[in-house]
C-alpha positions as CSV (number, residue, x, y, z in Angstrom):
1,M,0.0,0.1,0.0
2,R,1.4,3.6,-0.9
3,S,0.0,6.9,0.3
4,A,1.1,10.4,0.1
5,D,2.7,11.9,3.3
6,T,1.7,15.4,2.6
7,R,-1.5,17.4,3.4
8,S,-2.7,20.9,2.5
9,G,-4.5,23.2,5.1
10,E,-4.6,22.6,8.9
11,W,-8.1,22.0,9.5
12,G,-10.6,19.0,8.7
13,Y,-10.1,15.4,7.8
14,F,-7.6,14.3,5.4
15,I,-7.1,11.0,3.7
16,P,-4.1,10.6,1.5
17,A,-4.4,9.2,-1.8
18,T,-3.7,5.5,-1.5
19,I,-3.2,2.7,-4.0
20,I,-3.9,-0.9,-2.7
21,D,-2.0,-3.4,-4.8
22,N,-3.8,-6.6,-5.7
23,P,-6.3,-7.1,-2.7
24,P,-8.3,-10.4,-2.7
25,A,-11.5,-10.0,-4.7
26,T,-13.6,-10.8,-1.6
27,S,-12.2,-8.0,0.6
28,R,-14.1,-5.0,1.7
29,I,-12.2,-2.5,-0.4
30,V,-13.1,-4.4,-3.5
31,Q,-16.7,-5.4,-2.5
32,E,-17.8,-1.9,-1.1
33,E,-17.9,1.3,-2.6
34,Q,-15.2,3.5,-1.3
35,F,-15.8,7.3,-1.1
36,G,-12.4,8.5,-0.8
37,P,-9.0,8.9,-2.7
38,V,-8.5,4.9,-2.6
39,L,-7.9,2.8,-5.5
40,P,-7.6,-1.0,-5.4
41,L,-5.5,-2.5,-8.4
42,I,-6.6,-5.8,-9.2
43,R,-4.7,-8.2,-11.9
44,F,-6.5,-10.4,-14.3
45,T,-5.5,-12.7,-17.1
46,D,-8.8,-13.5,-18.6
47,I,-11.5,-11.1,-19.7
48,E,-14.3,-13.6,-18.7
49,E,-12.9,-13.4,-15.0
50,V,-12.9,-9.5,-15.1
51,I,-16.6,-9.6,-16.0
52,A,-17.6,-12.2,-13.5
53,T,-15.7,-10.4,-10.8
54,L,-17.1,-6.9,-11.7
55,N,-20.6,-8.5,-11.8
56,D,-20.4,-10.3,-8.5
57,C,-20.6,-7.2,-6.4
58,S,-23.6,-5.9,-4.4
59,F,-23.1,-2.4,-5.1
60,A,-21.3,-1.5,-8.5
61,L,-22.4,2.1,-8.7
62,G,-19.7,2.7,-11.2
63,A,-16.9,0.9,-13.0
64,S,-14.3,1.9,-15.5
65,I,-12.7,0.0,-18.4
66,W,-9.2,1.1,-19.7
67,S,-8.0,-0.3,-22.9
68,T,-6.0,0.5,-26.1
69,D,-9.0,-1.5,-27.9
70,E,-12.0,0.9,-28.0
71,A,-14.2,-1.8,-29.7
72,E,-13.3,-4.5,-27.0
73,A,-13.7,-2.0,-24.3
74,A,-17.3,-1.2,-25.6
75,R,-18.0,-5.0,-25.8
76,V,-17.0,-5.4,-22.0
77,T,-18.9,-2.3,-21.0
78,R,-22.2,-3.7,-22.5
79,R,-21.8,-6.8,-20.3
80,L,-21.4,-4.9,-16.9
81,T,-24.1,-4.7,-14.5
82,S,-22.6,-1.5,-13.0
83,G,-24.7,1.8,-12.7
84,T,-22.2,3.9,-14.8
85,V,-19.2,2.5,-16.9
């Protein structure tokens, strides 16, 4: 896990930007929506595994697909049950 050590301002709550590298798919950081600067990065080797994992979530308010192949990204997007992709 990496996070920034700096903050701006002296008042209020501060949560540093954090990347969580390859957490288990069943962990809360993956299964629940986080409303802060936290990003779990999950590695996959198969697109079917990606779609199954993304669709096996109780919340799924939003998802993003990053790809150099726009047509493939559009095909995957249509198969997701997320609110916004």
